[in-house]
SETOR-556306 format. One record per residue (C-alpha): y, x, z; residue number from 1. Coordinates in nm, 3 decimals, padded with zeros to 5 digits. Layout:
N
<site <Y; X; Z>; NUM>
...
This chain:
572
<site <01.586; 00.790; -02.808>; 1>
<site <01.451; 00.573; -02.533>; 2>
<site <01.095; 00.441; -02.568>; 3>
<site <00.957; 00.129; -02.405>; 4>
<site <00.636; 00.069; -02.209>; 5>
<site <00.470; -00.204; -02.007>; 6>
<site <00.388; -00.183; -01.642>; 7>
<site <00.210; -00.473; -01.479>; 8>
<site <00.276; -00.550; -01.116>; 9>
<site <00.124; -00.837; -00.901>; 10>
<site <00.384; -01.011; -00.678>; 11>
<site <00.258; -01.281; -00.454>; 12>
<site <00.054; -01.500; -00.692>; 13>
<site <00.264; -01.427; -00.999>; 14>
<site <00.263; -01.133; -01.232>; 15>
<site <00.575; -00.943; -01.334>; 16>
<site <00.577; -00.711; -01.635>; 17>
<site <00.843; -00.448; -01.617>; 18>
<site <00.925; -00.283; -01.953>; 19>
<site <01.116; 00.039; -01.913>; 20>
<site <01.057; 00.422; -01.952>; 21>
<site <01.267; 00.712; -02.065>; 22>
<site <01.006; 00.968; -02.156>; 23>
<site <00.695; 00.946; -02.368>; 24>
<site <00.531; 01.237; -02.184>; 25>
<site <00.590; 01.076; -01.838>; 26>
<site <00.459; 00.741; -01.952>; 27>
<site <00.150; 00.899; -02.105>; 28>
<site <00.081; 01.069; -01.761>; 29>
<site <00.036; 00.716; -01.624>; 30>
<site <-00.165; 00.585; -01.923>; 31>
<site <00.090; 00.321; -02.008>; 32>
<site <00.053; 00.186; -02.359>; 33>
<site <00.356; 00.193; -02.597>; 34>
<site <00.476; -00.141; -02.728>; 35>
<site <00.669; -00.211; -03.047>; 36>
<site <01.045; -00.247; -02.953>; 37>
<site <01.120; -00.620; -02.954>; 38>
<site <01.494; -00.645; -03.032>; 39>
<site <01.512; -01.023; -02.925>; 40>
<site <01.414; -00.910; -02.563>; 41>
<site <01.566; -00.564; -02.522>; 42>
<site <01.947; -00.532; -02.582>; 43>
<site <02.219; -00.280; -02.554>; 44>
<site <02.544; -00.449; -02.631>; 45>
<site <02.871; -00.262; -02.571>; 46>
<site <02.745; -00.100; -02.238>; 47>
<site <02.543; -00.397; -02.125>; 48>
<site <02.176; -00.317; -02.105>; 49>
<site <01.899; -00.588; -02.074>; 50>
<site <01.543; -00.539; -01.961>; 51>
<site <01.290; -00.832; -01.986>; 52>
<site <01.099; -00.927; -01.681>; 53>
<site <00.791; -01.119; -01.784>; 54>
<site <00.660; -01.361; -01.523>; 55>
<site <00.315; -01.523; -01.557>; 56>
<site <00.170; -01.812; -01.346>; 57>
<site <-00.210; -01.777; -01.338>; 58>
<site <-00.292; -02.018; -01.059>; 59>
<site <-00.226; -02.347; -01.240>; 60>
<site <00.063; -02.452; -01.002>; 61>
<site <00.410; -02.536; -01.124>; 62>
<site <00.655; -02.284; -00.946>; 63>
<site <01.005; -02.410; -00.879>; 64>
<site <01.235; -02.139; -00.716>; 65>
<site <00.940; -01.920; -00.626>; 66>
<site <01.047; -01.595; -00.440>; 67>
<site <00.988; -01.270; -00.646>; 68>
<site <01.027; -00.914; -00.543>; 69>
<site <00.967; -00.618; -00.769>; 70>
<site <01.078; -00.259; -00.817>; 71>
<site <01.238; -00.113; -01.132>; 72>
<site <01.263; 00.264; -01.217>; 73>
<site <01.579; 00.390; -01.387>; 74>
<site <01.627; 00.731; -01.552>; 75>
<site <01.877; 00.975; -01.397>; 76>
<site <02.240; 00.870; -01.442>; 77>
<site <02.151; 00.524; -01.597>; 78>
<site <02.266; 00.309; -01.310>; 79>
<site <02.543; 00.452; -01.086>; 80>
<site <02.602; 00.144; -00.860>; 81>
<site <02.390; -00.149; -00.744>; 82>
<site <02.701; -00.372; -00.787>; 83>
<site <02.646; -00.351; -01.171>; 84>
<site <02.330; -00.533; -01.183>; 85>
<site <02.244; -00.919; -01.218>; 86>
<site <01.948; -01.128; -01.328>; 87>
<site <01.945; -01.398; -01.599>; 88>
<site <01.697; -01.673; -01.660>; 89>
<site <01.523; -01.742; -01.997>; 90>
<site <01.832; -01.941; -02.093>; 91>
<site <02.038; -01.627; -02.039>; 92>
<site <02.222; -01.810; -01.746>; 93>
<site <02.279; -01.595; -01.432>; 94>
<site <02.060; -01.671; -01.137>; 95>
<site <02.095; -01.548; -00.774>; 96>
<site <01.952; -01.213; -00.707>; 97>
<site <01.947; -00.956; -00.421>; 98>
<site <01.929; -00.581; -00.501>; 99>
<site <01.864; -00.263; -00.293>; 100>
<site <01.840; 00.094; -00.400>; 101>
<site <01.507; 00.233; -00.263>; 102>
<site <01.569; 00.585; -00.375>; 103>
<site <01.836; 00.787; -00.567>; 104>
<site <01.862; 01.090; -00.790>; 105>
<site <02.042; 01.407; -00.665>; 106>
<site <02.354; 01.287; -00.871>; 107>
<site <02.366; 00.979; -00.665>; 108>
<site <02.245; 00.739; -00.932>; 109>
<site <01.960; 00.486; -00.865>; 110>
<site <01.612; 00.589; -00.911>; 111>
<site <01.424; 00.289; -00.786>; 112>
<site <01.572; -00.053; -00.751>; 113>
<site <01.431; -00.338; -00.543>; 114>
<site <01.513; -00.670; -00.694>; 115>
<site <01.468; -01.020; -00.541>; 116>
<site <01.512; -01.347; -00.739>; 117>
<site <01.363; -01.683; -00.755>; 118>
<site <01.166; -01.786; -01.059>; 119>
<site <01.075; -02.121; -01.234>; 120>
<site <00.747; -02.113; -01.415>; 121>
<site <00.527; -02.400; -01.539>; 122>
<site <00.159; -02.415; -01.439>; 123>
<site <-00.031; -02.145; -01.632>; 124>
<site <00.296; -02.075; -01.799>; 125>
<site <00.503; -01.768; -01.881>; 126>
<site <00.872; -01.711; -01.848>; 127>
<site <01.104; -01.416; -01.940>; 128>
<site <01.382; -01.327; -01.714>; 129>
<site <01.625; -01.042; -01.777>; 130>
<site <01.783; -00.767; -01.574>; 131>
<site <02.118; -00.682; -01.690>; 132>
<site <02.299; -00.363; -01.579>; 133>
<site <02.581; -00.145; -01.696>; 134>
<site <02.938; -00.066; -01.588>; 135>
<site <03.062; -00.405; -01.738>; 136>
<site <02.816; -00.613; -01.541>; 137>
<site <02.924; -00.785; -01.221>; 138>
<site <02.707; -01.004; -00.987>; 139>
<site <02.843; -01.317; -00.851>; 140>
<site <02.865; -01.360; -00.473>; 141>
<site <02.618; -01.629; -00.353>; 142>
<site <02.557; -01.784; -00.017>; 143>
<site <02.222; -01.783; 00.121>; 144>
<site <02.001; -01.683; 00.436>; 145>
<site <02.234; -01.640; 00.740>; 146>
<site <02.139; -01.410; 01.039>; 147>
<site <02.285; -01.417; 01.378>; 148>
<site <02.194; -01.158; 01.639>; 149>
<site <02.271; -01.104; 02.012>; 150>
<site <02.103; -00.913; 02.287>; 151>
<site <01.837; -01.188; 02.352>; 152>
<site <01.732; -01.313; 02.006>; 153>
<site <01.765; -01.319; 01.634>; 154>
<site <01.845; -01.650; 01.471>; 155>
<site <01.763; -01.707; 01.096>; 156>
<site <01.875; -01.995; 00.879>; 157>
<site <01.758; -02.047; 00.525>; 158>
<site <01.936; -02.382; 00.460>; 159>
<site <01.604; -02.559; 00.496>; 160>
<site <01.451; -02.385; 00.800>; 161>
<site <01.611; -02.231; 01.113>; 162>
<site <01.404; -02.031; 01.361>; 163>
<site <01.446; -01.785; 01.637>; 164>
<site <01.274; -01.460; 01.733>; 165>
<site <01.319; -01.331; 02.088>; 166>
<site <01.374; -00.963; 02.165>; 167>
<site <01.154; -00.760; 02.395>; 168>
<site <00.862; -01.015; 02.401>; 169>
<site <00.648; -00.918; 02.121>; 170>
<site <00.648; -01.273; 01.979>; 171>
<site <00.720; -01.415; 01.628>; 172>
<site <00.884; -01.757; 01.612>; 173>
<site <00.983; -01.916; 01.952>; 174>
<site <01.168; -02.208; 01.822>; 175>
<site <01.196; -02.362; 01.474>; 176>
<site <01.366; -02.660; 01.310>; 177>
<site <01.334; -02.818; 00.953>; 178>
<site <01.618; -03.000; 00.783>; 179>
<site <01.395; -03.287; 00.690>; 180>
<site <01.686; -03.522; 00.595>; 181>
<site <01.871; -03.268; 00.402>; 182>
<site <02.207; -03.320; 00.592>; 183>
<site <02.252; -02.951; 00.650>; 184>
<site <02.206; -02.983; 01.037>; 185>
<site <01.918; -02.938; 01.279>; 186>
<site <01.858; -03.217; 01.527>; 187>
<site <01.604; -03.224; 01.821>; 188>
<site <01.375; -03.461; 01.623>; 189>
<site <01.356; -03.188; 01.348>; 190>
<site <01.215; -02.938; 01.597>; 191>
<site <00.868; -02.830; 01.476>; 192>
<site <00.766; -02.542; 01.701>; 193>
<site <00.728; -02.581; 02.078>; 194>
<site <00.642; -02.237; 02.182>; 195>
<site <00.619; -01.872; 02.061>; 196>
<site <00.342; -01.745; 01.823>; 197>
<site <00.081; -01.511; 01.966>; 198>
<site <-00.043; -01.201; 01.779>; 199>
<site <-00.382; -01.126; 01.923>; 200>
<site <-00.692; -00.907; 01.907>; 201>
<site <-01.037; -00.978; 02.057>; 202>
<site <-01.205; -00.650; 02.150>; 203>
<site <-01.576; -00.574; 02.232>; 204>
<site <-01.626; -00.238; 02.413>; 205>
<site <-01.973; -00.115; 02.347>; 206>
<site <-01.973; 00.216; 02.508>; 207>
<site <-01.806; 00.479; 02.723>; 208>
<site <-01.665; 00.741; 02.492>; 209>
<site <-01.343; 00.870; 02.629>; 210>
<site <-01.234; 01.154; 02.402>; 211>
<site <-01.145; 01.177; 02.022>; 212>
<site <-01.444; 01.286; 01.816>; 213>
<site <-01.436; 01.670; 01.732>; 214>
<site <-01.250; 01.759; 01.430>; 215>
<site <-01.428; 01.927; 01.154>; 216>
<site <-01.217; 02.172; 00.965>; 217>
<site <-01.335; 02.325; 00.634>; 218>
<site <-01.292; 02.696; 00.529>; 219>
<site <-00.964; 02.708; 00.356>; 220>
<site <-00.829; 02.384; 00.500>; 221>
<site <-00.487; 02.346; 00.667>; 222>
<site <-00.575; 02.062; 00.899>; 223>
<site <-00.300; 02.081; 01.169>; 224>
<site <00.072; 02.100; 01.132>; 225>
<site <00.407; 02.110; 01.335>; 226>
<site <00.586; 01.786; 01.259>; 227>
<site <00.934; 01.631; 01.307>; 228>
<site <01.112; 01.330; 01.180>; 229>
<site <01.443; 01.366; 00.985>; 230>
<site <01.610; 01.022; 01.003>; 231>
<site <01.948; 01.170; 00.907>; 232>
<site <01.815; 01.375; 00.622>; 233>
<site <01.958; 01.714; 00.749>; 234>
<site <01.639; 01.908; 00.707>; 235>
<site <01.749; 02.076; 00.364>; 236>
<site <02.100; 02.148; 00.486>; 237>
<site <01.975; 02.299; 00.802>; 238>
<site <01.701; 02.499; 00.624>; 239>
<site <01.387; 02.362; 00.804>; 240>
<site <01.190; 02.497; 00.510>; 241>
<site <01.280; 02.864; 00.605>; 242>
<site <01.009; 03.082; 00.716>; 243>
<site <01.208; 03.169; 01.024>; 244>
<site <01.319; 02.823; 01.118>; 245>
<site <01.312; 02.734; 01.483>; 246>
<site <01.010; 02.522; 01.574>; 247>
<site <01.096; 02.436; 01.940>; 248>
<site <01.130; 02.049; 01.887>; 249>
<site <00.832; 02.011; 01.648>; 250>
<site <00.519; 01.822; 01.752>; 251>
<site <00.155; 01.886; 01.667>; 252>
<site <00.001; 01.649; 01.410>; 253>
<site <-00.309; 01.655; 01.199>; 254>
<site <-00.343; 01.564; 00.832>; 255>
<site <-00.340; 01.188; 00.795>; 256>
<site <-00.086; 00.909; 00.816>; 257>
<site <00.166; 00.984; 01.076>; 258>
<site <00.190; 00.631; 01.162>; 259>
<site <-00.157; 00.658; 01.322>; 260>
<site <-00.039; 00.942; 01.535>; 261>
<site <00.251; 00.807; 01.740>; 262>
<site <00.506; 00.729; 01.471>; 263>
<site <00.413; 00.375; 01.388>; 264>
<site <00.767; 00.244; 01.350>; 265>
<site <00.917; 00.531; 01.143>; 266>
<site <01.026; 00.510; 00.777>; 267>
<site <01.220; 00.790; 00.611>; 268>
<site <01.230; 01.161; 00.573>; 269>
<site <01.000; 01.394; 00.778>; 270>
<site <00.876; 01.753; 00.773>; 271>
<site <00.552; 01.941; 00.813>; 272>
<site <00.520; 02.316; 00.879>; 273>
<site <00.196; 02.537; 00.910>; 274>
<site <00.151; 02.905; 00.930>; 275>
<site <-00.149; 03.090; 00.786>; 276>
<site <-00.250; 03.429; 00.659>; 277>
<site <-00.446; 03.529; 00.342>; 278>
<site <-00.677; 03.829; 00.329>; 279>
<site <-00.502; 04.134; 00.174>; 280>
<site <-00.812; 04.173; -00.053>; 281>
<site <-00.729; 03.864; -00.244>; 282>
<site <-00.399; 04.020; -00.382>; 283>
<site <-00.410; 04.010; -00.759>; 284>
<site <-00.633; 03.709; -00.759>; 285>
<site <-00.529; 03.348; -00.861>; 286>
<site <-00.468; 03.142; -00.546>; 287>
<site <-00.355; 02.784; -00.535>; 288>
<site <-00.268; 02.524; -00.272>; 289>
<site <-00.424; 02.176; -00.342>; 290>
<site <-00.286; 01.867; -00.168>; 291>
<site <-00.522; 01.568; -00.175>; 292>
<site <-00.223; 01.322; -00.139>; 293>
<site <00.139; 01.308; -00.010>; 294>
<site <00.274; 00.967; 00.052>; 295>
<site <00.521; 00.879; -00.087>; 296>
<site <00.752; 01.165; -00.206>; 297>
<site <00.677; 01.538; -00.128>; 298>
<site <00.856; 01.862; -00.171>; 299>
<site <00.653; 02.178; -00.107>; 300>
<site <00.805; 02.506; 00.018>; 301>
<site <00.624; 02.832; 00.057>; 302>
<site <00.794; 03.114; 00.259>; 303>
<site <01.128; 02.951; 00.203>; 304>
<site <01.105; 02.880; -00.167>; 305>
<site <01.053; 02.526; -00.337>; 306>
<site <00.729; 02.556; -00.548>; 307>
<site <00.665; 02.202; -00.643>; 308>
<site <00.680; 01.826; -00.583>; 309>
<site <00.461; 01.525; -00.643>; 310>
<site <00.684; 01.288; -00.850>; 311>
<site <00.779; 01.263; -01.218>; 312>
<site <01.139; 01.357; -01.274>; 313>
<site <01.199; 01.125; -01.560>; 314>
<site <01.092; 00.821; -01.370>; 315>
<site <01.131; 00.902; -01.015>; 316>
<site <00.777; 00.771; -00.975>; 317>
<site <00.578; 00.888; -00.685>; 318>
<site <00.205; 00.995; -00.721>; 319>
<site <00.114; 00.939; -00.357>; 320>
<site <-00.256; 00.903; -00.453>; 321>
<site <-00.276; 01.181; -00.713>; 322>
<site <-00.367; 01.532; -00.602>; 323>
<site <-00.087; 01.791; -00.619>; 324>
<site <-00.216; 02.145; -00.723>; 325>
<site <00.042; 02.435; -00.700>; 326>
<site <-00.039; 02.799; -00.813>; 327>
<site <00.120; 03.020; -00.547>; 328>
<site <-00.013; 03.367; -00.594>; 329>
<site <00.336; 03.494; -00.667>; 330>
<site <00.484; 03.341; -00.356>; 331>
<site <00.217; 03.453; -00.099>; 332>
<site <00.245; 03.751; 00.130>; 333>
<site <-00.108; 03.881; 00.135>; 334>
<site <-00.228; 04.007; 00.470>; 335>
<site <00.084; 03.871; 00.638>; 336>
<site <00.209; 03.557; 00.791>; 337>
<site <00.300; 03.275; 00.546>; 338>
<site <00.484; 02.949; 00.623>; 339>
<site <00.409; 02.624; 00.428>; 340>
<site <00.664; 02.353; 00.473>; 341>
<site <00.654; 02.009; 00.319>; 342>
<site <00.942; 01.755; 00.307>; 343>
<site <00.817; 01.399; 00.287>; 344>
<site <01.010; 01.077; 00.213>; 345>
<site <00.825; 00.752; 00.287>; 346>
<site <01.027; 00.422; 00.250>; 347>
<site <00.767; 00.193; 00.381>; 348>
<site <00.409; 00.154; 00.486>; 349>
<site <00.189; 00.456; 00.556>; 350>
<site <00.334; 00.785; 00.502>; 351>
<site <00.286; 01.166; 00.528>; 352>
<site <00.027; 01.426; 00.416>; 353>
<site <-00.261; 01.178; 00.417>; 354>
<site <-00.532; 01.374; 00.247>; 355>
<site <-00.678; 01.732; 00.287>; 356>
<site <-00.481; 02.039; 00.207>; 357>
<site <-00.689; 02.337; 00.081>; 358>
<site <-00.597; 02.703; -00.006>; 359>
<site <-00.831; 02.802; -00.284>; 360>
<site <-00.905; 03.118; -00.489>; 361>
<site <-01.058; 03.131; -00.843>; 362>
<site <-01.413; 03.251; -00.873>; 363>
<site <-01.491; 03.274; -01.239>; 364>
<site <-01.447; 02.924; -01.380>; 365>
<site <-01.453; 02.761; -01.031>; 366>
<site <-01.202; 02.722; -00.736>; 367>
<site <-01.339; 02.812; -00.400>; 368>
<site <-01.201; 02.780; -00.042>; 369>
<site <-01.006; 03.089; 00.058>; 370>
<site <-01.083; 03.253; 00.390>; 371>
<site <-00.744; 03.187; 00.544>; 372>
<site <-00.666; 03.206; 00.917>; 373>
<site <-00.433; 02.928; 01.034>; 374>
<site <-00.189; 02.989; 01.317>; 375>
<site <-00.280; 02.800; 01.632>; 376>
<site <-00.047; 02.514; 01.735>; 377>
<site <-00.012; 02.416; 02.111>; 378>
<site <-00.167; 02.087; 02.191>; 379>
<site <00.052; 01.798; 02.335>; 380>
<site <-00.022; 01.453; 02.469>; 381>
<site <-00.169; 01.332; 02.141>; 382>
<site <-00.471; 01.563; 02.191>; 383>
<site <-00.551; 01.458; 02.560>; 384>
<site <-00.855; 01.202; 02.624>; 385>
<site <-00.754; 00.880; 02.456>; 386>
<site <-00.950; 00.612; 02.624>; 387>
<site <-01.020; 00.530; 02.999>; 388>
<site <-01.384; 00.525; 03.111>; 389>
<site <-01.382; 00.153; 03.227>; 390>
<site <-01.495; -00.132; 02.993>; 391>
<site <-01.192; -00.250; 02.769>; 392>
<site <-01.347; -00.569; 02.630>; 393>
<site <-01.104; -00.865; 02.616>; 394>
<site <-00.804; -01.017; 02.450>; 395>
<site <-00.506; -00.811; 02.353>; 396>
<site <-00.168; -00.948; 02.265>; 397>
<site <00.161; -00.831; 02.125>; 398>
<site <00.335; -01.063; 02.369>; 399>
<site <00.221; -00.835; 02.657>; 400>
<site <00.395; -00.540; 02.533>; 401>
<site <00.732; -00.542; 02.697>; 402>
<site <00.841; -00.231; 02.494>; 403>
<site <00.792; -00.403; 02.159>; 404>
<site <01.075; -00.410; 01.908>; 405>
<site <01.216; -00.674; 01.669>; 406>
<site <01.484; -00.574; 01.423>; 407>
<site <01.645; -00.699; 01.113>; 408>
<site <01.510; -00.471; 00.838>; 409>
<site <01.668; -00.652; 00.546>; 410>
<site <01.953; -00.895; 00.566>; 411>
<site <02.027; -01.048; 00.208>; 412>
<site <02.125; -01.371; 00.057>; 413>
<site <01.794; -01.439; -00.105>; 414>
<site <01.559; -01.277; 00.139>; 415>
<site <01.580; -01.168; 00.495>; 416>
<site <01.303; -00.951; 00.660>; 417>
<site <01.249; -00.926; 01.028>; 418>
<site <01.040; -00.633; 01.154>; 419>
<site <00.832; -00.688; 01.477>; 420>
<site <00.643; -00.378; 01.608>; 421>
<site <00.460; -00.276; 01.920>; 422>
<site <00.124; -00.233; 02.088>; 423>
<site <-00.144; -00.506; 02.140>; 424>
<site <-00.207; -00.490; 02.512>; 425>
<site <-00.442; -00.652; 02.754>; 426>
<site <-00.336; -00.825; 03.096>; 427>
<site <-00.363; -00.480; 03.264>; 428>
<site <-00.096; -00.349; 03.024>; 429>
<site <-00.348; -00.118; 02.850>; 430>
<site <-00.280; -00.059; 02.483>; 431>
<site <-00.543; -00.071; 02.205>; 432>
<site <-00.391; -00.115; 01.860>; 433>
<site <-00.042; -00.079; 01.720>; 434>
<site <00.081; -00.343; 01.484>; 435>
<site <00.379; -00.400; 01.255>; 436>
<site <00.461; -00.757; 01.136>; 437>
<site <00.731; -00.838; 00.883>; 438>
<site <00.865; -01.207; 00.855>; 439>
<site <01.022; -01.281; 00.521>; 440>
<site <01.263; -01.581; 00.514>; 441>
<site <01.392; -01.714; 00.176>; 442>
<site <01.712; -01.888; 00.074>; 443>
<site <01.648; -02.259; 00.047>; 444>
<site <01.279; -02.249; 00.157>; 445>
<site <01.128; -02.423; 00.454>; 446>
<site <00.861; -02.161; 00.510>; 447>
<site <00.831; -01.791; 00.597>; 448>
<site <00.576; -01.536; 00.481>; 449>
<site <00.400; -01.302; 00.725>; 450>
<site <00.297; -00.955; 00.636>; 451>
<site <00.087; -00.756; 00.894>; 452>
<site <-00.032; -00.406; 00.958>; 453>
<site <-00.281; -00.330; 01.240>; 454>
<site <-00.337; 00.041; 01.326>; 455>
<site <-00.669; 00.113; 01.482>; 456>
<site <-00.750; 00.460; 01.592>; 457>
<site <-01.028; 00.366; 01.833>; 458>
<site <-01.384; 00.521; 01.825>; 459>
<site <-01.578; 00.316; 01.577>; 460>
<site <-01.902; 00.379; 01.776>; 461>
<site <-01.748; 00.238; 02.098>; 462>
<site <-01.510; -00.033; 01.976>; 463>
<site <-01.577; -00.349; 01.776>; 464>
<site <-01.277; -00.572; 01.680>; 465>
<site <-01.433; -00.933; 01.688>; 466>
<site <-01.121; -01.109; 01.570>; 467>
<site <-00.748; -01.067; 01.516>; 468>
<site <-00.478; -01.315; 01.409>; 469>
<site <-00.181; -01.523; 01.488>; 470>
<site <-00.172; -01.859; 01.674>; 471>
<site <00.135; -02.095; 01.661>; 472>
<site <00.180; -02.404; 01.868>; 473>
<site <00.360; -02.702; 01.707>; 474>
<site <00.561; -02.968; 01.886>; 475>
<site <00.353; -03.240; 02.049>; 476>
<site <00.324; -03.557; 01.846>; 477>
<site <00.666; -03.533; 01.682>; 478>
<site <00.561; -03.362; 01.354>; 479>
<site <00.311; -03.440; 01.094>; 480>
<site <00.214; -03.268; 00.773>; 481>
<site <-00.021; -03.326; 00.478>; 482>
<site <-00.256; -03.127; 00.271>; 483>
<site <-00.362; -03.212; -00.073>; 484>
<site <-00.717; -03.070; -00.151>; 485>
<site <-00.915; -03.113; -00.465>; 486>
<site <-01.173; -03.360; -00.348>; 487>
<site <-01.090; -03.497; 00.009>; 488>
<site <-00.732; -03.504; 00.127>; 489>
<site <-00.673; -03.498; 00.514>; 490>
<site <-00.381; -03.540; 00.736>; 491>
<site <-00.310; -03.407; 01.081>; 492>
<site <-00.027; -03.457; 01.344>; 493>
<site <00.095; -03.206; 01.602>; 494>
<site <-00.050; -03.227; 01.944>; 495>
<site <00.023; -03.045; 02.271>; 496>
<site <-00.138; -02.703; 02.288>; 497>
<site <-00.283; -02.730; 01.944>; 498>
<site <-00.300; -02.391; 01.768>; 499>
<site <-00.413; -02.256; 01.427>; 500>
<site <-00.567; -01.918; 01.377>; 501>
<site <-00.578; -01.719; 01.054>; 502>
<site <-00.831; -01.436; 01.049>; 503>
<site <-00.850; -01.182; 00.745>; 504>
<site <-01.092; -00.913; 00.714>; 505>
<site <-01.095; -00.587; 00.497>; 506>
<site <-01.377; -00.677; 00.267>; 507>
<site <-01.155; -00.612; -00.027>; 508>
<site <-01.025; -00.285; 00.083>; 509>
<site <-01.349; -00.102; -00.061>; 510>
<site <-01.249; -00.235; -00.406>; 511>
<site <-00.885; -00.125; -00.380>; 512>
<site <-00.908; 00.099; -00.697>; 513>
<site <-01.007; -00.221; -00.890>; 514>
<site <-00.655; -00.363; -00.813>; 515>
<site <-00.671; -00.618; -01.096>; 516>
<site <-00.982; -00.782; -00.945>; 517>
<site <-00.870; -00.748; -00.571>; 518>
<site <-00.835; -01.059; -00.369>; 519>
<site <-00.824; -01.070; 00.011>; 520>
<site <-01.085; -01.289; 00.173>; 521>
<site <-00.991; -01.518; 00.467>; 522>
<site <-01.134; -01.730; 00.739>; 523>
<site <-00.962; -02.024; 00.907>; 524>
<site <-01.079; -02.086; 01.256>; 525>
<site <-00.989; -02.265; 01.580>; 526>
<site <-01.090; -02.170; 01.933>; 527>
<site <-01.323; -01.889; 01.804>; 528>
<site <-01.508; -02.120; 01.555>; 529>
<site <-01.494; -02.052; 01.182>; 530>
<site <-01.396; -02.354; 00.997>; 531>
<site <-01.339; -02.231; 00.641>; 532>
<site <-01.335; -01.930; 00.422>; 533>
<site <-01.253; -01.832; 00.066>; 534>
<site <-01.082; -01.586; -00.159>; 535>
<site <-00.711; -01.678; -00.074>; 536>
<site <-00.564; -01.825; 00.241>; 537>
<site <-00.297; -02.076; 00.134>; 538>
<site <-00.231; -02.287; 00.452>; 539>
<site <-00.311; -02.392; 00.802>; 540>
<site <-00.559; -02.669; 00.896>; 541>
<site <-00.520; -02.907; 01.190>; 542>
<site <-00.856; -02.935; 01.365>; 543>
<site <-00.743; -03.090; 01.689>; 544>
<site <-00.903; -03.422; 01.621>; 545>
<site <-01.202; -03.282; 01.430>; 546>
<site <-01.082; -03.338; 01.070>; 547>
<site <-01.274; -03.167; 00.783>; 548>
<site <-01.170; -02.810; 00.727>; 549>
<site <-00.927; -02.738; 00.436>; 550>
<site <-01.079; -02.473; 00.216>; 551>
<site <-00.799; -02.444; -00.034>; 552>
<site <-00.452; -02.601; -00.021>; 553>
<site <-00.350; -02.755; -00.349>; 554>
<site <-00.003; -02.803; -00.485>; 555>
<site <00.190; -03.063; -00.264>; 556>
<site <00.387; -03.318; -00.438>; 557>
<site <00.770; -03.312; -00.410>; 558>
<site <00.762; -03.613; -00.180>; 559>
<site <00.599; -03.415; 00.105>; 560>
<site <00.691; -03.071; 00.004>; 561>
<site <00.949; -03.019; 00.273>; 562>
<site <00.729; -03.117; 00.554>; 563>
<site <00.426; -02.944; 00.404>; 564>
<site <00.606; -02.607; 00.351>; 565>
<site <00.634; -02.541; 00.712>; 566>
<site <00.252; -02.551; 00.734>; 567>
<site <00.169; -02.408; 00.405>; 568>
<site <00.253; -02.051; 00.312>; 569>
<site <00.248; -02.071; -00.071>; 570>
<site <00.098; -01.790; -00.254>; 571>
<site <-00.099; -01.653; 00.043>; 572>
């Protein structure tokens, strides 16, 4: 018997409620609350299953065709093909959707499904969409976002917006057109961008520290590892977990996100290995290995045997931020060499063994660090002095990185994602910070959404990041846009060399555990001057002629929406 639970997930400025689970024990582990089965929403009719997707609009703005993305877990064997999925609107009519299997069970069935669709919701309203799946379900083929790629650039066309991103320049949009008259074509007078966007960082160098700070390793801690990526997922087949596996091509790494240690552009499978010895005197005692966190999925092997993992079988749900504690007394070789191997799968964002790993022994009713001896790992270039001695203050730009990369990460009918990655460098070519940017383009929409990750491994006592952001030049005098604000509307027109800069700080990161209350703060500025700030950035402000700063962009009327959308990123 399947039981049903509610999981709340915030997507952009809307809320989706997913209702699904197959195990009461698994659900209780996540402290989900059981709901009464509502037969008018859940259905199972002759092999066609329906899961309700509850969409809330909390901002008081009517949403028409608002892009939604959410993940849905499936029990083993429930969904064998992504072809057998579709989305229905509240009237039970099929709407366009895009799906992708994020992970699968060992039998090949889908474990986690990423679903994109566009929702219509009244201001402060609620709407229930349905995800249908089953062997009898077929999804219609839909036209949508088109992507063309050659050796020099990528061209994306949403049907309302067309833009180009050049390869090898570390830039975002270089050209863009809006189909303002709706004729399905893009003419020269519909060009809205006159030059590439710049991703930048302003750095203040306050000292002369040239090496990494000394690492403090606790007794019982495994702090350093041998590491290698496994993009083709051959590690299990080739027994990389074996105690006697060859380690010639493995690199030295420390506990922490591997993206911060030279693997910024990698998502997928990877492996960690560490060798250590446990005193023979501890034989017969209770010993455990405690992982503070493995992001996202982790399989742990000790001396060639699988001893545990950090996900729930019934849901395929990762516990990347939950400690994994494994009793290992029966698998240890006391007084001899032990090999700990960890297979990691990270589909996106930060990944790896990101929190401390301790070998502990029971002392009465407490667990204490064991006096282990870790095998030394030869150093490589990642352990050499990191920063030059001269002053590094100045402006750093992704556009100065000639080795930057742009790729089509997702190409779908409803959403296309371009991934831009590289180093922020100064005019001397010196790198400071890695960054990864993702541009999301949506079918029928005249705007894109930008998601960014800046990776700063600099010495906080020496370096101070004064500002970071993105600037974009619009076409001179040929394009205008309007903002509606609660008390004083203002208008601006494009001018030569005009630029807009959006800054966002990490004030909210400290409150991350309180996710329901989390809102990123923002600052809008021009030429280094702060113009406006607030809890959520929703648009750009034209300050070329000194107009009042826009603190919060209100909902634009349909008459100006098409021109406003290029300047307003709704829901950000």
